[in-house]
All heavy atoms as a GROMACS GRO file, in nm:
protein
  578
    1MET      N    1  12.714   2.711   5.740
    1MET     CA    2  12.696   2.840   5.806
    1MET      C    3  12.811   2.873   5.902
    1MET      O    4  12.822   2.984   5.946
    1MET     CB    5  12.565   2.846   5.879
    1MET     CG    6  12.445   2.841   5.787
    1MET     SD    7  12.290   2.875   5.871
    1MET     CE    8  12.307   3.048   5.902
    2GLY      N    9  12.890   2.776   5.936
    2GLY     CA   10  13.003   2.802   6.025
    2GLY      C   11  12.963   2.808   6.172
    2GLY      O   12  12.851   2.777   6.209
    3LYS      N   13  13.058   2.851   6.252
    3LYS     CA   14  13.036   2.861   6.397
    3LYS      C   15  12.955   2.985   6.432
    3LYS      O   16  12.945   3.078   6.354
    3LYS     CB   17  13.172   2.868   6.468
    3LYS     CG   18  13.253   2.742   6.452
    3LYS     CD   19  13.385   2.758   6.525
    3LYS     CE   20  13.469   2.633   6.508
    3LYS     NZ   21  13.596   2.644   6.578
    4CYS      N   22  12.903   2.985   6.552
    4CYS     CA   23  12.829   3.100   6.603
    4CYS      C   24  12.920   3.223   6.600
    4CYS      O   25  13.034   3.217   6.646
    4CYS     CB   26  12.786   3.073   6.747
    4CYS     SG   27  12.716   3.217   6.830
    5PRO      N   28  12.872   3.334   6.546
    5PRO     CA   29  12.956   3.454   6.539
    5PRO      C   30  12.968   3.530   6.671
    5PRO      O   31  13.048   3.622   6.683
    5PRO     CB   32  12.885   3.539   6.433
    5PRO     CG   33  12.742   3.500   6.445
    5PRO     CD   34  12.744   3.353   6.478
    6PHE      N   35  12.890   3.492   6.772
    6PHE     CA   36  12.889   3.565   6.898
    6PHE      C   37  12.976   3.504   7.007
    6PHE      O   38  13.027   3.576   7.093
    6PHE     CB   39  12.745   3.576   6.953
    6PHE     CG   40  12.655   3.654   6.863
    6PHE    CD1   41  12.567   3.591   6.778
    6PHE    CD2   42  12.660   3.793   6.862
    6PHE    CE1   43  12.484   3.663   6.695
    6PHE    CE2   44  12.577   3.867   6.779
    6PHE     CZ   45  12.488   3.801   6.696
    7HIS      N   46  12.991   3.372   7.006
    7HIS     CA   47  13.058   3.305   7.118
    7HIS      C   48  13.166   3.209   7.070
    7HIS      O   49  13.153   3.148   6.964
    7HIS     CB   50  12.956   3.231   7.204
    7HIS     CG   51  12.849   3.322   7.256
    7HIS    ND1   52  12.873   3.418   7.352
    7HIS    CD2   53  12.719   3.336   7.222
    7HIS    CE1   54  12.763   3.485   7.376
    7HIS    NE2   55  12.667   3.437   7.298
    8GLN      N   56  13.271   3.196   7.153
    8GLN     CA   57  13.381   3.105   7.122
    8GLN      C   58  13.397   3.004   7.236
    8GLN      O   59  13.360   3.031   7.351
    8GLN     CB   60  13.514   3.183   7.107
    8GLN     CG   61  13.519   3.273   6.986
    8GLN     CD   62  13.442   3.402   7.005
    8GLN    OE1   63  13.448   3.462   7.111
    8GLN    NE2   64  13.369   3.444   6.903
    9LYS      N   65  13.454   2.891   7.204
    9LYS     CA   66  13.481   2.786   7.302
    9LYS      C   67  13.566   2.843   7.415
    9LYS      O   68  13.666   2.911   7.391
    9LYS     CB   69  13.553   2.670   7.235
    9LYS     CG   70  13.578   2.554   7.326
    9LYS     CD   71  13.643   2.440   7.251
    9LYS     CE   72  13.666   2.322   7.341
    9LYS     NZ   73  13.724   2.209   7.268
   10GLY      N   74  13.524   2.818   7.538
   10GLY     CA   75  13.598   2.863   7.654
   10GLY      C   76  13.570   3.005   7.697
   10GLY      O   77  13.624   3.052   7.798
   11GLN      N   78  13.487   3.074   7.625
   11GLN     CA   79  13.454   3.213   7.658
   11GLN      C   80  13.385   3.220   7.794
   11GLN      O   81  13.301   3.136   7.827
   11GLN     CB   82  13.363   3.270   7.550
   11GLN     CG   83  13.328   3.415   7.566
   11GLN     CD   84  13.239   3.464   7.452
   11GLN    OE1   85  13.182   3.384   7.377
   11GLN    NE2   86  13.226   3.593   7.439
   12VAL      N   87  13.420   3.320   7.874
   12VAL     CA   88  13.359   3.339   8.005
   12VAL      C   89  13.285   3.472   8.004
   12VAL      O   90  13.340   3.576   7.967
   12VAL     CB   91  13.465   3.339   8.117
   12VAL    CG1   92  13.401   3.366   8.252
   12VAL    CG2   93  13.541   3.206   8.118
   13LEU      N   94  13.159   3.469   8.046
   13LEU     CA   95  13.075   3.589   8.053
   13LEU      C   96  13.021   3.601   8.195
   13LEU      O   97  12.995   3.500   8.261
   13LEU     CB   98  12.958   3.577   7.954
   13LEU     CG   99  12.994   3.555   7.808
   13LEU    CD1  100  12.870   3.516   7.729
   13LEU    CD2  101  13.057   3.680   7.750
   14TYR      N  102  13.000   3.724   8.240
   14TYR     CA  103  12.948   3.747   8.374
   14TYR      C  104  12.820   3.828   8.367
   14TYR      O  105  12.810   3.922   8.290
   14TYR     CB  106  13.051   3.823   8.460
   14TYR     CG  107  13.174   3.742   8.488
   14TYR    CD1  108  13.286   3.751   8.407
   14TYR    CD2  109  13.178   3.654   8.596
   14TYR    CE1  110  13.399   3.676   8.431
   14TYR    CE2  111  13.290   3.577   8.621
   14TYR     CZ  112  13.400   3.589   8.540
   14TYR     OH  113  13.511   3.513   8.564
   15SER      N  114  12.723   3.788   8.451
   15SER     CA  115  12.596   3.858   8.458
   15SER      C  116  12.565   3.888   8.604
   15SER      O  117  12.608   3.816   8.694
   15SER     CB  118  12.484   3.772   8.400
   15SER     OG  119  12.358   3.828   8.428
   16ASP      N  120  12.488   3.993   8.627
   16ASP     CA  121  12.444   4.025   8.762
   16ASP      C  122  12.315   3.950   8.798
   16ASP      O  123  12.257   3.972   8.902
   16ASP     CB  124  12.424   4.175   8.778
   16ASP     CG  125  12.321   4.232   8.682
   16ASP    OD1  126  12.253   4.155   8.611
   16ASP    OD2  127  12.308   4.356   8.677
   17GLY      N  128  12.272   3.862   8.710
   17GLY     CA  129  12.151   3.785   8.733
   17GLY      C  130  12.027   3.849   8.672
   17GLY      O  131  11.922   3.788   8.667
   18ILE      N  132  12.042   3.973   8.626
   18ILE     CA  133  11.929   4.043   8.566
   18ILE      C  134  11.962   4.087   8.424
   18ILE      O  135  11.884   4.065   8.332
   18ILE     CB  136  11.890   4.167   8.650
   18ILE    CG1  137  11.844   4.124   8.789
   18ILE    CG2  138  11.781   4.247   8.580
   18ILE    CD1  139  11.823   4.238   8.885
   19ASN      N  140  12.078   4.146   8.406
   19ASN     CA  141  12.119   4.201   8.277
   19ASN      C  142  12.208   4.103   8.202
   19ASN      O  143  12.286   4.031   8.263
   19ASN     CB  144  12.194   4.332   8.298
   19ASN     CG  145  12.105   4.433   8.368
   19ASN    OD1  146  12.002   4.471   8.317
   19ASN    ND2  147  12.146   4.476   8.486
   20PRO      N  148  12.198   4.104   8.070
   20PRO     CA  149  12.284   4.014   7.991
   20PRO      C  150  12.430   4.058   8.000
   20PRO      O  151  12.459   4.177   8.014
   20PRO     CB  152  12.232   4.030   7.849
   20PRO     CG  153  12.163   4.161   7.846
   20PRO     CD  154  12.111   4.185   7.984
   21PRO      N  155  12.520   3.963   7.994
   21PRO     CA  156  12.662   3.998   7.992
   21PRO      C  157  12.696   4.074   7.864
   21PRO      O  158  12.630   4.057   7.761
   21PRO     CB  159  12.732   3.862   7.992
   21PRO     CG  160  12.631   3.763   8.034
   21PRO     CD  161  12.498   3.820   7.994
   22ASP      N  162  12.799   4.156   7.870
   22ASP     CA  163  12.847   4.224   7.750
   22ASP      C  164  12.885   4.121   7.645
   22ASP      O  165  12.954   4.023   7.675
   22ASP     CB  166  12.969   4.311   7.782
   22ASP     CG  167  12.934   4.432   7.867
   22ASP    OD1  168  12.816   4.472   7.867
   22ASP    OD2  169  13.024   4.485   7.934
   23GLY      N  170  12.838   4.139   7.522
   23GLY     CA  171  12.872   4.049   7.413
   23GLY      C  172  12.784   3.926   7.402
   23GLY      O  173  12.804   3.844   7.314
   24MET      N  174  12.686   3.912   7.489
   24MET     CA  175  12.598   3.795   7.487
   24MET      C  176  12.498   3.806   7.372
   24MET      O  177  12.437   3.912   7.351
   24MET     CB  178  12.522   3.786   7.620
   24MET     CG  179  12.426   3.671   7.630
   24MET     SD  180  12.518   3.522   7.663
   24MET     CE  181  12.388   3.406   7.683
   25CYS      N  182  12.480   3.699   7.300
   25CYS     CA  183  12.380   3.693   7.194
   25CYS      C  184  12.241   3.714   7.255
   25CYS      O  185  12.205   3.648   7.353
   25CYS     CB  186  12.389   3.558   7.125
   25CYS     SG  187  12.251   3.523   7.014
   26GLY      N  188  12.163   3.803   7.199
   26GLY     CA  189  12.032   3.834   7.252
   26GLY      C  190  11.934   3.718   7.249
   26GLY      O  191  11.854   3.700   7.340
   27VAL      N  192  11.942   3.637   7.145
   27VAL     CA  193  11.851   3.522   7.134
   27VAL      C  194  11.884   3.419   7.242
   27VAL      O  195  11.796   3.366   7.309
   27VAL     CB  196  11.857   3.459   6.993
   27VAL    CG1  197  11.775   3.333   6.986
   27VAL    CG2  198  11.810   3.560   6.889
   28ALA      N  199  12.012   3.391   7.261
   28ALA     CA  200  12.053   3.296   7.365
   28ALA      C  201  12.014   3.351   7.503
   28ALA      O  202  11.966   3.276   7.589
   28ALA     CB  203  12.202   3.270   7.358
   29TRP      N  204  12.032   3.481   7.524
   29TRP     CA  205  11.998   3.540   7.654
   29TRP      C  206  11.849   3.526   7.684
   29TRP      O  207  11.810   3.502   7.798
   29TRP     CB  208  12.039   3.686   7.660
   29TRP     CG  209  12.006   3.747   7.794
   29TRP    CD1  210  11.909   3.839   7.819
   29TRP    CD2  211  12.066   3.717   7.920
   29TRP    NE1  212  11.906   3.868   7.953
   29TRP    CE2  213  12.001   3.794   8.018
   29TRP    CE3  214  12.168   3.631   7.960
   29TRP    CZ2  215  12.036   3.790   8.153
   29TRP    CZ3  216  12.202   3.627   8.094
   29TRP    CH2  217  12.137   3.705   8.189
   30GLN      N  218  11.763   3.540   7.585
   30GLN     CA  219  11.619   3.526   7.607
   30GLN      C  220  11.586   3.388   7.664
   30GLN      O  221  11.496   3.375   7.747
   30GLN     CB  222  11.542   3.546   7.478
   30GLN     CG  223  11.539   3.689   7.431
   30GLN     CD  224  11.468   3.703   7.298
   30GLN    OE1  225  11.440   3.606   7.228
   30GLN    NE2  226  11.435   3.827   7.262
   31VAL      N  227  11.657   3.286   7.621
   31VAL     CA  228  11.632   3.150   7.668
   31VAL      C  229  11.696   3.126   7.804
   31VAL      O  230  11.637   3.063   7.892
   31VAL     CB  231  11.686   3.048   7.564
   31VAL    CG1  232  11.678   2.907   7.617
   31VAL    CG2  233  11.609   3.061   7.434
   32ILE      N  234  11.816   3.178   7.824
   32ILE     CA  235  11.893   3.151   7.945
   32ILE      C  236  11.854   3.241   8.062
   32ILE      O  237  11.864   3.201   8.178
   32ILE     CB  238  12.043   3.166   7.913
   32ILE    CG1  239  12.086   3.056   7.818
   32ILE    CG2  240  12.127   3.164   8.039
   32ILE    CD1  241  12.225   3.074   7.764
   33ALA      N  242  11.807   3.362   8.036
   33ALA     CA  243  11.782   3.461   8.141
   33ALA      C  244  11.696   3.410   8.257
   33ALA      O  245  11.730   3.434   8.373
   33ALA     CB  246  11.720   3.588   8.082
   34PRO      N  247  11.585   3.339   8.233
   34PRO     CA  248  11.506   3.292   8.348
   34PRO      C  249  11.584   3.197   8.439
   34PRO      O  250  11.573   3.204   8.561
   34PRO     CB  251  11.387   3.220   8.283
   34PRO     CG  252  11.377   3.278   8.147
   34PRO     CD  253  11.518   3.310   8.105
   35MET      N  254  11.667   3.110   8.380
   35MET     CA  255  11.745   3.018   8.460
   35MET      C  256  11.859   3.091   8.532
   35MET      O  257  11.891   3.061   8.646
   35MET     CB  258  11.802   2.906   8.373
   35MET     CG  259  11.701   2.798   8.338
   35MET     SD  260  11.574   2.846   8.221
   35MET     CE  261  11.657   2.832   8.067
   36GLU      N  262  11.917   3.190   8.466
   36GLU     CA  263  12.022   3.271   8.528
   36GLU      C  264  11.967   3.342   8.651
   36GLU      O  265  12.030   3.349   8.755
   36GLU     CB  266  12.075   3.372   8.426
   36GLU     CG  267  12.179   3.465   8.479
   36GLU     CD  268  12.312   3.399   8.506
   36GLU    OE1  269  12.339   3.292   8.451
   36GLU    OE2  270  12.390   3.457   8.583
   37ARG      N  271  11.848   3.396   8.638
   37ARG     CA  272  11.783   3.466   8.750
   37ARG      C  273  11.759   3.370   8.866
   37ARG      O  274  11.786   3.404   8.981
   37ARG     CB  275  11.652   3.528   8.702
   37ARG     CG  276  11.580   3.605   8.808
   37ARG     CD  277  11.646   3.737   8.834
   37ARG     NE  278  11.567   3.812   8.931
   37ARG     CZ  279  11.620   3.887   9.023
   37ARG    NH1  280  11.749   3.903   9.030
   37ARG    NH2  281  11.543   3.951   9.107
   38GLN      N  282  11.707   3.252   8.838
   38GLN     CA  283  11.684   3.153   8.944
   38GLN      C  284  11.813   3.121   9.017
   38GLN      O  285  11.816   3.117   9.140
   38GLN     CB  286  11.627   3.024   8.885
   38GLN     CG  287  11.478   3.024   8.870
   38GLN     CD  288  11.428   2.890   8.824
   38GLN    OE1  289  11.399   2.874   8.707
   38GLN    NE2  290  11.421   2.794   8.913
   39LEU      N  291  11.919   3.092   8.942
   39LEU     CA  292  12.047   3.060   9.004
   39LEU      C  293  12.099   3.176   9.088
   39LEU      O  294  12.152   3.156   9.197
   39LEU     CB  295  12.150   3.023   8.898
   39LEU     CG  296  12.137   2.885   8.835
   39LEU    CD1  297  12.236   2.868   8.721
   39LEU    CD2  298  12.158   2.775   8.939
   40SER      N  299  12.085   3.298   9.039
   40SER     CA  300  12.135   3.415   9.113
   40SER      C  301  12.059   3.436   9.244
   40SER      O  302  12.112   3.494   9.338
   40SER     CB  303  12.129   3.540   9.027
   40SER     OG  304  11.997   3.586   9.010
   41LEU      N  305  11.936   3.386   9.251
   41LEU     CA  306  11.856   3.395   9.373
   41LEU      C  307  11.878   3.275   9.465
   41LEU      O  308  11.814   3.263   9.569
   41LEU     CB  309  11.708   3.406   9.338
   41LEU     CG  310  11.667   3.535   9.266
   41LEU    CD1  311  11.523   3.525   9.220
   41LEU    CD2  312  11.689   3.655   9.356
   42GLY      N  313  11.966   3.183   9.424
   42GLY     CA  314  11.994   3.065   9.505
   42GLY      C  315  11.894   2.953   9.488
   42GLY      O  316  11.890   2.860   9.568
   43GLU      N  317  11.812   2.962   9.384
   43GLU     CA  318  11.712   2.858   9.359
   43GLU      C  319  11.765   2.760   9.256
   43GLU      O  320  11.828   2.800   9.159
   43GLU     CB  321  11.584   2.923   9.304
   43GLU     CG  322  11.521   3.022   9.399
   43GLU     CD  323  11.407   3.099   9.335
   43GLU    OE1  324  11.370   3.068   9.219
   43GLU    OE2  325  11.356   3.191   9.400
   44PRO      N  326  11.740   2.631   9.275
   44PRO     CA  327  11.784   2.534   9.173
   44PRO      C  328  11.703   2.550   9.044
   44PRO      O  329  11.589   2.595   9.047
   44PRO     CB  330  11.757   2.398   9.239
   44PRO     CG  331  11.653   2.425   9.342
   44PRO     CD  332  11.671   2.567   9.386
   45VAL      N  333  11.763   2.515   8.933
   45VAL     CA  334  11.695   2.525   8.804
   45VAL      C  335  11.639   2.392   8.757
   45VAL      O  336  11.582   2.382   8.650
   45VAL     CB  337  11.788   2.585   8.696
   45VAL    CG1  338  11.821   2.728   8.728
   45VAL    CG2  339  11.913   2.502   8.680
   46GLN      N  340  11.656   2.290   8.837
   46GLN     CA  341  11.602   2.158   8.808
   46GLN      C  342  11.579   2.087   8.941
   46GLN      O  343  11.635   2.128   9.042
   46GLN     CB  344  11.699   2.078   8.722
   46GLN     CG  345  11.831   2.053   8.791
   46GLN     CD  346  11.929   1.983   8.698
   46GLN    OE1  347  11.911   1.984   8.579
   46GLN    NE2  348  12.030   1.924   8.754
   47PRO      N  349  11.498   1.984   8.945
   47PRO     CA  350  11.476   1.911   9.070
   47PRO      C  351  11.607   1.852   9.123
   47PRO      O  352  11.688   1.800   9.046
   47PRO     CB  353  11.378   1.800   9.030
   47PRO     CG  354  11.314   1.848   8.905
   47PRO     CD  355  11.416   1.932   8.835
   48SER      N  356  11.629   1.862   9.253
   48SER     CA  357  11.750   1.805   9.314
   48SER      C  358  11.756   1.656   9.289
   48SER      O  359  11.653   1.588   9.284
   48SER     CB  360  11.750   1.831   9.465
   48SER     OG  361  11.767   1.968   9.490
   49GLY      N  362  11.877   1.607   9.271
   49GLY     CA  363  11.897   1.464   9.252
   49GLY      C  364  11.881   1.416   9.109
   49GLY      O  365  11.886   1.298   9.081
   50THR      N  366  11.862   1.508   9.015
   50THR     CA  367  11.854   1.468   8.875
   50THR      C  368  11.995   1.450   8.820
   50THR      O  369  12.091   1.445   8.895
   50THR     CB  370  11.774   1.571   8.792
   50THR    OG1  371  11.835   1.698   8.805
   50THR    CG2  372  11.630   1.579   8.839
   51TRP      N  373  12.012   1.446   8.689
   51TRP     CA  374  12.141   1.413   8.629
   51TRP      C  375  12.252   1.510   8.668
   51TRP      O  376  12.368   1.476   8.669
   51TRP     CB  377  12.129   1.406   8.477
   51TRP     CG  378  12.101   1.538   8.412
   51TRP    CD1  379  11.980   1.597   8.393
   51TRP    CD2  380  12.198   1.629   8.360
   51TRP    NE1  381  11.995   1.719   8.332
   51TRP    CE2  382  12.128   1.741   8.310
   51TRP    CE3  383  12.336   1.628   8.350
   51TRP    CZ2  384  12.191   1.850   8.252
   51TRP    CZ3  385  12.398   1.736   8.291
   51TRP    CH2  386  12.327   1.845   8.243
   52LEU      N  387  12.218   1.634   8.704
   52LEU     CA  388  12.317   1.732   8.747
   52LEU      C  389  12.310   1.741   8.898
   52LEU      O  390  12.210   1.785   8.954
   52LEU     CB  391  12.284   1.867   8.682
   52LEU     CG  392  12.391   1.973   8.681
   52LEU    CD1  393  12.519   1.923   8.611
   52LEU    CD2  394  12.341   2.097   8.610
   53ASN      N  395  12.413   1.696   8.966
   53ASN     CA  396  12.408   1.682   9.112
   53ASN      C  397  12.433   1.810   9.190
   53ASN      O  398  12.414   1.814   9.310
   53ASN     CB  399  12.511   1.577   9.157
   53ASN     CG  400  12.475   1.439   9.107
   53ASN    OD1  401  12.358   1.404   9.097
   53ASN    ND2  402  12.575   1.360   9.074
   54ASP      N  403  12.475   1.916   9.125
   54ASP     CA  404  12.507   2.042   9.192
   54ASP      C  405  12.398   2.145   9.160
   54ASP      O  406  12.381   2.184   9.045
   54ASP     CB  407  12.644   2.091   9.145
   54ASP     CG  408  12.694   2.211   9.221
   54ASP    OD1  409  12.613   2.279   9.288
   54ASP    OD2  410  12.814   2.239   9.214
   55ASP      N  411  12.327   2.191   9.262
   55ASP     CA  412  12.218   2.286   9.242
   55ASP      C  413  12.265   2.428   9.210
   55ASP      O  414  12.183   2.515   9.181
   55ASP     CB  415  12.127   2.292   9.364
   55ASP     CG  416  12.045   2.165   9.382
   55ASP    OD1  417  12.027   2.091   9.282
   55ASP    OD2  418  11.999   2.140   9.494
   56THR      N  419  12.396   2.454   9.217
   56THR     CA  420  12.446   2.589   9.190
   56THR      C  421  12.493   2.607   9.046
   56THR      O  422  12.546   2.711   9.012
   56THR     CB  423  12.564   2.624   9.284
   56THR    OG1  424  12.674   2.538   9.255
   56THR    CG2  425  12.522   2.612   9.429
   57ILE      N  426  12.470   2.506   8.962
   57ILE     CA  427  12.508   2.518   8.821
   57ILE      C  428  12.393   2.473   8.732
   57ILE      O  429  12.301   2.405   8.776
   57ILE     CB  430  12.636   2.440   8.785
   57ILE    CG1  431  12.616   2.289   8.806
   57ILE    CG2  432  12.754   2.489   8.864
   57ILE    CD1  433  12.734   2.205   8.759
   58GLY      N  434  12.399   2.511   8.607
   58GLY     CA  435  12.301   2.469   8.508
   58GLY      C  436  12.368   2.460   8.373
   58GLY      O  437  12.465   2.531   8.345
   59VAL      N  438  12.320   2.373   8.289
   59VAL     CA  439  12.372   2.358   8.153
   59VAL      C  440  12.256   2.381   8.057
   59VAL      O  441  12.153   2.315   8.067
   59VAL     CB  442  12.432   2.217   8.131
   59VAL    CG1  443  12.482   2.202   7.990
   59VAL    CG2  444  12.544   2.191   8.230
   60PHE      N  445  12.275   2.477   7.966
   60PHE     CA  446  12.168   2.515   7.875
   60PHE      C  447  12.223   2.540   7.736
   60PHE      O  448  12.339   2.576   7.719
   60PHE     CB  449  12.097   2.642   7.925
   60PHE     CG  450  12.046   2.627   8.064
   60PHE    CD1  451  12.117   2.678   8.170
   60PHE    CD2  452  11.928   2.559   8.089
   60PHE    CE1  453  12.072   2.662   8.299
   60PHE    CE2  454  11.882   2.542   8.217
   60PHE     CZ  455  11.954   2.594   8.323
   61ALA      N  456  12.140   2.524   7.636
   61ALA     CA  457  12.180   2.547   7.497
   61ALA      C  458  12.099   2.661   7.439
   61ALA      O  459  11.982   2.679   7.471
   61ALA     CB  460  12.158   2.421   7.414
   62CYS      N  461  12.164   2.738   7.352
   62CYS     CA  462  12.089   2.840   7.280
   62CYS      C  463  11.996   2.767   7.181
   62CYS      O  464  12.018   2.651   7.149
   62CYS     CB  465  12.183   2.936   7.209
   62CYS     SG  466  12.248   2.875   7.053
   63PRO      N  467  11.894   2.834   7.132
   63PRO     CA  468  11.796   2.767   7.045
   63PRO      C  469  11.837   2.754   6.899
   63PRO      O  470  11.760   2.704   6.819
   63PRO     CB  471  11.672   2.856   7.059
   63PRO     CG  472  11.727   2.991   7.086
   63PRO     CD  473  11.850   2.968   7.168
   64ASP      N  474  11.956   2.797   6.863
   64ASP     CA  475  12.002   2.788   6.723
   64ASP      C  476  12.025   2.641   6.688
   64ASP      O  477  12.118   2.579   6.736
   64ASP     CB  478  12.130   2.868   6.705
   64ASP     CG  479  12.174   2.877   6.560
   64ASP    OD1  480  12.143   2.785   6.482
   64ASP    OD2  481  12.242   2.975   6.525
   65GLY      N  482  11.940   2.585   6.609
   65GLY     CA  483  11.948   2.444   6.575
   65GLY      C  484  12.058   2.409   6.476
   65GLY      O  485  12.090   2.292   6.456
   66ILE      N  486  12.116   2.507   6.412
   66ILE     CA  487  12.221   2.482   6.312
   66ILE      C  488  12.360   2.496   6.374
   66ILE      O  489  12.450   2.419   6.345
   66ILE     CB  490  12.205   2.578   6.193
   66ILE    CG1  491  12.072   2.549   6.125
   66ILE    CG2  492  12.322   2.565   6.096
   66ILE    CD1  493  12.035   2.648   6.018
   67ARG      N  494  12.378   2.592   6.460
   67ARG     CA  495  12.508   2.614   6.524
   67ARG      C  496  12.487   2.650   6.671
   67ARG      O  497  12.519   2.760   6.716
   67ARG     CB  498  12.585   2.723   6.451
   67ARG     CG  499  12.504   2.846   6.430
   67ARG     CD  500  12.573   2.948   6.346
   67ARG     NE  501  12.484   3.064   6.345
   67ARG     CZ  502  12.496   3.164   6.263
   67ARG    NH1  503  12.591   3.164   6.174
   67ARG    NH2  504  12.413   3.263   6.268
   68PRO      N  505  12.434   2.556   6.749
   68PRO     CA  506  12.404   2.582   6.890
   68PRO      C  507  12.530   2.603   6.974
   68PRO      O  508  12.636   2.552   6.942
   68PRO     CB  509  12.328   2.458   6.935
   68PRO     CG  510  12.380   2.351   6.847
   68PRO     CD  511  12.404   2.418   6.714
   69VAL      N  512  12.514   2.678   7.080
   69VAL     CA  513  12.620   2.698   7.177
   69VAL      C  514  12.566   2.644   7.310
   69VAL      O  515  12.452   2.670   7.346
   69VAL     CB  516  12.655   2.848   7.192
   69VAL    CG1  517  12.756   2.870   7.303
   69VAL    CG2  518  12.709   2.901   7.060
   70ILE      N  519  12.650   2.569   7.381
   70ILE     CA  520  12.612   2.515   7.511
   70ILE      C  521  12.672   2.606   7.618
   70ILE      O  522  12.790   2.639   7.614
   70ILE     CB  523  12.665   2.371   7.530
   70ILE    CG1  524  12.623   2.282   7.414
   70ILE    CG2  525  12.621   2.314   7.664
   70ILE    CD1  526  12.475   2.268   7.394
   71PHE      N  527  12.590   2.645   7.714
   71PHE     CA  528  12.634   2.733   7.821
   71PHE      C  529  12.633   2.661   7.955
   71PHE      O  530  12.536   2.592   7.988
   71PHE     CB  531  12.540   2.854   7.834
   71PHE     CG  532  12.543   2.944   7.714
   71PHE    CD1  533  12.454   2.925   7.609
   71PHE    CD2  534  12.634   3.048   7.705
   71PHE    CE1  535  12.455   3.008   7.498
   71PHE    CE2  536  12.636   3.132   7.594
   71PHE     CZ  537  12.547   3.112   7.491
   72LEU      N  538  12.740   2.676   8.032
   72LEU     CA  539  12.747   2.628   8.169
   72LEU      C  540  12.729   2.750   8.258
   72LEU      O  541  12.809   2.843   8.254
   72LEU     CB  542  12.882   2.562   8.198
   72LEU     CG  543  12.908   2.527   8.344
   72LEU    CD1  544  12.810   2.420   8.392
   72LEU    CD2  545  13.051   2.482   8.363
   73LEU      N  546  12.621   2.753   8.335
   73LEU     CA  547  12.593   2.865   8.425
   73LEU      C  548  12.637   2.826   8.564
   73LEU      O  549  12.600   2.719   8.613
   73LEU     CB  550  12.445   2.899   8.424
   73LEU     CG  551  12.380   2.929   8.290
   73LEU    CD1  552  12.232   2.962   8.308
   73LEU    CD2  553  12.451   3.041   8.218
   74GLU      N  554  12.715   2.912   8.628
   74GLU     CA  555  12.762   2.887   8.763
   74GLU      C  556  12.740   3.010   8.848
   74GLU      O  557  12.751   3.122   8.800
   74GLU     CB  558  12.912   2.857   8.763
   74GLU     CG  559  12.950   2.733   8.684
   74GLU     CD  560  13.100   2.712   8.684
   74GLU    OE1  561  13.169   2.783   8.610
   74GLU    OE2  562  13.145   2.625   8.760
   75VAL      N  563  12.714   2.989   8.976
   75VAL     CA  564  12.699   3.098   9.071
   75VAL      C  565  12.832   3.119   9.140
   75VAL      O  566  12.897   3.025   9.182
   75VAL     CB  567  12.591   3.063   9.176
   75VAL    CG1  568  12.580   3.173   9.280
   75VAL    CG2  569  12.458   3.038   9.109
   76GLU      N  570  12.874   3.244   9.148
   76GLU     CA  571  12.999   3.276   9.220
   76GLU      C  572  12.968   3.335   9.354
   76GLU      O  573  12.872   3.397   9.377
   76GLU     CB  574  13.084   3.374   9.140
   76GLU     CG  575  13.150   3.308   9.024
   76GLU     CD  576  13.260   3.395   8.965
   76GLU    OE1  577  13.267   3.516   8.997
   76GLU    OE2  578  13.337   3.344   8.887
   0.00000   0.00000   0.00000
């Protein structure tokens, strides 16, 4: 099936914490949006002290099991 047709390695997308970024896959956004909102409100997306030591970032995958994309969410 090849690579995801929506996203490329190194691609940077910006969100206001509520709306999906331009060009964002809708299915991936449905999964990521709740965590994006939490981060934008300054809330951690996982318990502090777990494998990810920085509460201002999150790592999430789209639900496509054949050609998944991994997203690194950061607060600016």
